[in-house]
C-alpha positions in Angstrom: 44.7 -0.7 -28.2 41.5 0.7 -27.6 38.6 -0.9 -25.7 35.2 0.0 -27.1 32.0 -0.6 -25.3 28.6 -1.0 -27.2 25.3 -0.5 -25.6 23.9 -4.2 -24.9 20.1 -4.5 -26.0 19.1 -4.9 -22.5 20.9 -1.7 -21.4 17.2 -0.2 -20.2 15.5 -1.9 -17.5 12.6 -4.1 -18.6 9.6 -2.0 -17.2 5.8 -3.7 -17.6 2.7 -2.0 -16.6 -0.4 -4.2 -15.5 -3.8 -2.8 -15.4 -6.3 -4.6 -13.0 -9.9 -4.0 -13.3 -12.0 -1.3 -15.6 -10.1 1.7 -14.0 -6.6 0.0 -14.4 -7.2 -1.2 -17.9 -8.3 2.1 -19.0 -5.3 3.6 -17.4 -2.8 1.4 -19.0 -4.6 1.6 -22.6 -3.7 5.4 -22.2 -0.4 4.7 -21.1 0.4 2.7 -24.1 -0.6 5.2 -26.2 1.3 8.0 -24.8 4.1 6.4 -22.9 8.0 5.9 -24.2 8.9 3.1 -26.0 10.4 0.1 -24.7 7.8 -0.5 -22.0 5.3 -3.6 -22.1 1.5 -3.2 -21.3 -0.9 -5.9 -20.2 -4.6 -5.4 -19.5 -6.0 -7.8 -16.9 -9.7 -7.9 -15.9 -12.3 -10.5 -15.2 -14.7 -8.7 -17.5 -14.8 -9.5 -21.2 -16.6 -6.1 -22.0 -13.5 -4.2 -20.6 -11.2 -5.9 -22.2 -12.7 -5.8 -25.7 -11.9 -2.1 -25.7 -8.3 -2.7 -25.4 -6.3 -2.4 -28.8 -2.8 -1.3 -27.7 -2.1 -3.5 -24.8 -2.0 -7.1 -24.4 -5.1 -8.7 -22.7 -6.0 -11.5 -20.5 -9.2 -12.8 -19.1 -8.9 -13.7 -15.5 -10.7 -16.6 -14.0 -12.1 -18.1 -17.4 -13.6 -21.0 -15.1 -14.9 -18.6 -12.3 -16.6 -15.5 -13.0 -16.6 -16.9 -16.8 -15.8 -13.4 -18.2 -19.0 -11.5 -16.4 -16.9 -9.7 -13.9 -17.0 -10.2 -10.1 -19.8 -7.4 -9.2 -17.7 -5.6 -6.5 -16.7 -9.0 -5.0 -12.9 -8.9 -4.0 -13.1 -12.5 -2.6 -14.2 -13.7 -6.1 -11.7 -11.7 -7.7 -8.8 -13.2 -5.5 -10.0 -16.7 -6.4 -9.9 -15.7 -10.0 -6.6 -14.5 -10.3 -5.3 -17.6 -8.0 -6.7 -19.8 -10.4 -4.4 -18.3 -13.4 -1.3 -17.6 -11.2 1.0 -19.9 -13.3 0.4 -17.8 -16.5 0.5 -14.5 -14.6 4.1 -15.6 -13.2 5.1 -15.8 -16.7 3.9 -12.3 -17.5 6.1 -10.7 -14.4 9.2 -13.2 -15.1 12.3 -11.4 -16.3 10.9 -7.9 -15.4 12.7 -5.3 -13.3 10.2 -3.2 -12.8 6.5 -3.7 -12.6 3.9 -1.0 -12.1 0.4 -2.5 -11.0 -2.5 0.2 -12.0 -5.8 -0.3 -10.2 -8.8 1.1 -9.1 -9.5 0.2 -5.5 -13.0 -0.2 -4.1 -14.3 -2.3 -6.3 -13.8 -6.3 -6.9 -11.0 -7.0 -9.4 -8.5 -4.3 -8.5 -8.9 -4.5 -4.7 -8.6 -8.3 -4.5 -6.0 -9.2 -7.1 -3.6 -6.2 -6.9 -1.8 -7.5 -3.9 -1.6 -11.4 -5.3 -0.6 -9.9 -8.2 2.1 -7.9 -6.6 3.1 -10.8 -4.7 4.2 -12.6 -8.1 6.4 -9.8 -9.3 8.2 -9.8 -5.9 8.7 -13.1 -6.3 10.1 -12.7 -9.8 12.5 -10.6 -8.1 11.0 -7.0 -9.9 10.9 -3.9 -8.2 6.9 -3.6 -7.5 5.3 -0.1 -7.4 1.6 0.0 -7.1 -0.6 2.8 -8.8 -3.7 3.2 -6.9 -6.7 5.4 -7.3 -9.6 5.5 -4.5 -12.9 6.4 -4.6 -15.0 9.7 -4.6 -16.9 10.0 -1.0 -20.1 10.0 -3.1 -19.7 6.4 -4.2 -20.5 5.0 -0.8 -19.1 3.8 2.6 -18.6 0.3 1.5 -16.9 0.9 -1.7 -14.5 3.4 0.5 -14.1 0.7 3.1 -12.8 -2.1 0.4 -10.8 0.7 -1.1 -8.9 1.4 2.1 -8.4 -2.3 2.8 -7.0 -2.7 -1.2 -4.5 -0.2 -0.4 -3.2 -1.4 2.6 -3.0 -4.8 1.4 -1.1 -3.8 -1.5 1.2 -1.4 0.4 2.1 -4.5 2.5 3.5 -6.6 -0.8 4.5 -3.9 -3.2 7.4 -1.7 -2.5 6.1 1.7 -2.7 2.3 2.4 -3.4 1.4 6.0 -5.6 -1.9 6.5 -4.7 -4.2 9.3 -5.6 -7.7 9.9 -4.1 -10.2 11.2 -6.7 -12.0 13.2 -4.0 -8.6 15.6 -3.6 -9.9 16.6 -7.5 -13.2 18.2 -5.8 -10.8 20.1 -3.3 -8.8 21.5 -5.9 -11.2 22.2 -8.6 -14.5 22.8 -6.7 -17.7 20.7 -6.4 -19.0 22.7 -9.8 -16.7 20.4 -11.8 -18.1 17.8 -14.0 -17.7 14.3 -13.4 -16.1 13.8 -16.8 -13.6 16.4 -15.9 -12.9 15.1 -12.5 -12.1 11.7 -13.8 -9.7 13.0 -16.6 -7.5 15.0 -13.8 -7.5 11.9 -11.4 -6.3 9.7 -14.7 -4.1 12.9 -15.6 -2.3 12.4 -12.0 -2.0 8.6 -12.1 -0.5 8.5 -15.4 2.1 11.3 -14.4 3.2 8.9 -11.9 4.0 6.1 -14.2 5.5 8.6 -17.4 7.3 10.4 -14.6 9.3 7.5 -13.5 9.3 5.5 -17.0 10.9 8.9 -18.6 13.1 9.1 -15.8 14.9 5.9 -16.2 14.7 5.6 -19.8 15.5 9.1 -21.4 19.5 9.2 -21.4 21.1 12.9 -20.3 23.7 14.6 -18.6 22.9 13.4 -15.5 21.2 10.3 -15.2 19.1 8.8 -12.4 19.5 5.0 -12.7 17.5 2.0 -12.1 19.9 1.5 -8.8 18.7 4.9 -7.5 15.0 4.1 -7.7 15.8 0.7 -6.3 17.7 2.0 -3.1 14.7 4.7 -2.9 12.0 2.1 -2.7 12.9 -1.3 -2.4 11.3 -2.9 0.8 9.9 0.2 2.0 6.4 -1.0 1.7 5.2 2.5 2.1 2.9 5.2 0.5 4.7 7.5 -1.9 3.9 10.1 -4.7 5.4 11.4 -7.9 4.7 14.8 -8.9 5.2 16.0 -12.4 5.0 19.7 -13.5 6.3 21.7 -16.3 6.4 25.5 -17.1 7.9 27.8 -19.8 8.6 31.3 -20.4 11.4 33.6 -19.0 11.1 32.5 -15.6 10.1 29.2 -16.0 12.3 27.7 -13.2 10.2 29.9 -10.5 6.9 29.1 -12.2 7.9 24.9 -12.1 8.8 25.6 -8.1 5.1 27.1 -7.6 3.7 24.2 -9.6 5.5 21.9 -7.8 4.2 23.1 -4.1 0.9 23.5 -5.3 0.6 20.0 -6.5 -1.8 17.9 -4.4 0.7 15.2 -4.2 3.1 17.9 -2.6 0.6 19.2 -0.1 2.3 22.7 -0.3 5.8 21.4 0.6 4.7 18.8 3.7 5.0 15.7 1.6 8.9 16.9 0.7 9.6 17.5 4.3 8.3 13.7 5.3 10.1 12.1 2.6 13.3 9.9 3.1 14.5 10.2 -0.3 13.6 12.4 -3.4 14.7 11.6 -7.1 14.7 15.0 -8.8 14.7 14.9 -13.0 14.8 17.8 -14.9 14.6 18.3 -18.6 14.5 21.3 -21.2 15.8 22.8 -24.2 18.7 25.2 -23.0 18.2 24.5 -19.5 21.2 26.5 -17.5 22.8 25.7 -14.1 20.7 28.6 -12.7 17.7 27.0 -13.3 18.9 23.5 -12.0 20.2 25.3 -8.9 16.7 27.0 -8.4 14.6 24.2 -8.5 16.6 22.0 -6.5 17.6 24.6 -3.7 13.5 25.3 -3.6 13.1 21.4 -3.0 15.8 21.1 -0.7 14.9 23.8 1.4 11.8 21.8 2.4 13.4 18.3 2.5 16.4 19.4 4.6 17.1 15.6 6.0 16.0 13.8 2.9 18.5 11.8 0.7 18.2 14.2 -2.9 19.2 12.3 -6.1 19.2 14.7 -9.3 19.2 13.8 -12.9 19.1 16.1 -15.8 18.6 15.8 -19.8 17.9 17.5 -23.0 14.3 18.4 -24.3 11.4 16.0 -23.2 8.9 14.7 -25.9 6.3 17.1 -25.0 8.1 20.4 -26.0 10.6 22.8 -25.1 9.7 24.0 -21.7 11.1 22.9 -18.4 9.8 19.6 -16.9 10.7 18.7 -13.6 9.5 14.9 -12.3 10.1 14.4 -8.5 9.7 11.0 -6.9 8.8 11.1 -3.1 9.4 7.8 -1.0 9.0 7.6 2.6 10.0 5.0 4.9 7.2 2.8 6.3 6.4 2.7 10.0 3.3 2.0 12.1 1.6 4.6 13.9 2.1 4.7 17.6 -0.8 3.7 20.1 -2.5 6.7 20.8 -1.5 8.9 18.0 -3.7 11.0 16.2 -4.6 9.4 13.2 -5.1 11.2 9.5 -8.6 10.9 8.4 -9.3 9.0 5.5 -11.1 11.0 3.5 -10.2 14.9 3.0 -12.3 17.2 5.3 -14.1 20.2 3.3 -11.8 22.7 4.7 -9.6 22.1 1.8 -7.0 19.9 3.4 -5.6 17.2 1.4 -6.5 13.4 2.4 -3.8 12.1 4.9 -4.2 8.5 3.3 -3.0 9.5 -0.1 0.4 10.8 1.1 1.2 9.7 4.7 4.4 7.8 5.2 2.7 5.3 7.7 -0.6 3.9 6.4 -3.2 2.4 9.0 -6.6 1.8 9.2 -8.7 4.7 10.7 -9.4 4.3 14.3 -6.9 1.7 14.9 -3.5 2.9 16.3 -1.7 -0.6 15.8 -3.0 -4.2 14.7 -3.2 -4.5 18.4 -6.0 -2.5 18.5 -8.1 -4.1 16.1 -10.5 -6.1 18.5 -10.7 -3.2 20.8 -14.5 -2.0 21.6 -14.8 1.6 20.7 -18.3 1.6 22.2 -19.5 3.2 19.3 -17.9 6.5 19.6 -14.8 8.1 17.6 -15.9 6.2 14.8 -14.4 7.4 11.6 -15.6 7.5 8.1 -14.1 3.8 7.3 -15.1 0.8 9.4 -12.8 -1.5 7.4 -11.3 -4.3 10.0 -8.4 -6.1 8.1 -7.5 -9.6 8.8 -4.5 -10.0 11.3 -1.1 -9.9 9.2 0.9 -13.1 8.2 4.3 -13.4 9.1 5.3 -13.5 5.8 3.5 -10.2 4.8 5.2 -8.1 8.1 8.1 -6.2 7.0 11.3 -6.2 9.6 10.0 -2.3 10.8 6.3 -3.2 11.1 7.4 -6.2 13.0 9.7 -4.5 15.4 6.8 -1.6 15.9 4.7 -4.4 16.8 6.9 -5.7 19.1 7.3 -2.5 20.9 3.7 -2.0 21.1 3.2 -4.9 22.7 6.0 -4.4 25.7 4.1 -1.0 25.9 1.0 -2.8 26.7 2.2 -5.5 28.8 2.0 -3.6 32.1 -1.7 -2.9 31.9 -2.5 -6.2 30.6 -4.9 -7.4 33.6 -3.1 -10.3 35.4 -4.4 -13.6 36.1 -5.3 -14.8 39.7 -3.3 -16.8 41.3 -5.3 -20.1 41.8 -5.7 -21.7 45.5 -6.6 -25.1 46.4 -9.5 -25.5 48.7 -10.4 -28.5 50.9 -13.8 -29.6 50.0 -16.1 -30.0 53.4 -16.8 -33.5 52.8 -17.0 -35.9 56.0 -18.9 -39.1 56.7 -21.8 -38.5 59.1 -23.3 -41.9 59.4 -22.5 -45.5 58.0 -26.2 -46.1 57.5 -26.9 -49.9 58.4 -23.0 -50.6 58.3 -22.9 -48.5 61.7 -23.0 -51.5 63.8 -20.7 -53.9 61.7 -17.4 -54.4 62.5 -15.0 -52.2 60.4 -12.7 -53.8 57.5 -9.2 -53.5 58.9 -6.4 -54.0 56.2 -2.7 -53.2 57.4 -4.2 -50.8 59.8 -6.6 -48.9 57.6 -10.1 -48.7 58.0 -11.3 -49.6 54.1 -14.7 -48.6 55.0 -13.6 -45.0 54.5 -12.9 -43.5 51.2 -9.3 -43.3 49.7 -9.1 -39.7 49.8 -9.8 -39.4 53.4 -7.7 -42.2 54.6 -4.8 -40.8 52.6 -5.6 -37.0 53.2 -5.9 -36.2 49.5 -6.7 -32.7 48.5 -9.5 -32.3 46.0 -10.3 -29.6 43.7 
C-alpha cells in the first residue's frame, strides 16, 4: 500500500504586509500589484486622503475618534494614541499570520508612533515580525531625523528584525544632481526588494528550498537591524556580474555587512542554472562571511525573466555598544561611506554608549547630528542580550561611582548657663534626678 501525501491548503506560511503612514501605504500598494500571490496586504493610516488612493490593498482608518481622518501632523504621540484605540481590530488583522511585514516611513507621525505598537501586537499573536523602514533625507530637517532615529530604535526593540534603508544613501549612490522623483523611486525599489526577496524565497518551490523555519532560526528574537540584497544578471558571465552587483549594493557595503552577519540566507533562481554558477556565487559570498551560518536555496526561472537572480538575507546578532566605543554616524558622511545606522548589527542613539549614558551631560561638546533622547527601556522591552549588556556596563561603572560619605554623629554644644529666676530655688529631685534639667542632659542622649 502506497502512502501518498497531498499538499495541504496551508502548506505555505501566511504572510501579511502592513503599511503604516503615507510612505508605508504607497509601498504596500505597489507590493500588492507586483508581489507574488498568496500575500495579504493592508494599508493603515490616520489620513483619509492617503487611504482613498488605495485600490489593491485592504484599508483601515486608524484613530477615527482622535485625529478623525485628518492625520497626525507629525505628532507620534497622537499616532500612538490612535493606534491604541483600535488595538482590538488590529489584533484581529495580525492573528493567524506566520510572517508579518510592517512597512513604514520613519520621521513622520503615524509610521514612527504606531509601528512598534503594531509590531508588539503581531509578536503577541505568535508571528515572526520584520520591520521595513525608510528614514529621511538630511535636508528634511533635524527634528524629522531625530524622530526617525527614535522610531527605528523603538521598532527594533520589538520586532525580530528591521530591514532599514536611509534615503540619504541614494544621494551617495547616484550623486546630488539626481531628481527627487528618481531618488524616491530608487529608495522605494530597495525597500520593495527586501519584502519581495524574502516572500519569493519562501513561496517559490524549487530544487533547494529555504523554508520558513530557516528564516525563523535566522531572525527570531534577534531584535537587530538586518538587510536584504536582491540582484539579477544575464549574459555569458552572469554569475560574476551578479556577485559584482551584490558587493556594490549599498546594503552590502562592499562586503562589510556580510562579514558582520551571523546568518545568511541565499536564494538563487534562473533558467538553466548550472552548478558552476551556484558555486561561484555562494563561494564569493562565503569568502566575505567566513563565520556566518550559510543557508542556500535554488529554484527555476523567476517571474521576471530568464536571468540569474540572487537574494541574500543578512541577519545580525543584536548587541549594545560598549561605553567609550566609537559610534557610527547617524547620517552618511559626504565622503561616500554608507550610513552606519542603516546596516549596523547594534543600534544605539548617537553620543550614547548605552542606556546608562543617557543622563550624562556632554557640556555641549561632541554633539552629533541627532539629539534624540529616548526613554529608559521597560523590563518587557529588553531582550536577554540587552539585559546582560546593561548589567555588564553597570558592573564596570560601579568602581567609578562616587561613594557616599560616612555619617558621623556629633554632640551639640548645649549647656545650661543659668536657671534665671529659679536660680535660688530648691531643685526638684525625684529618685536622685534633678527634674529641672532637660531629659537629654540627665540621660546623656546624643542629638543629631
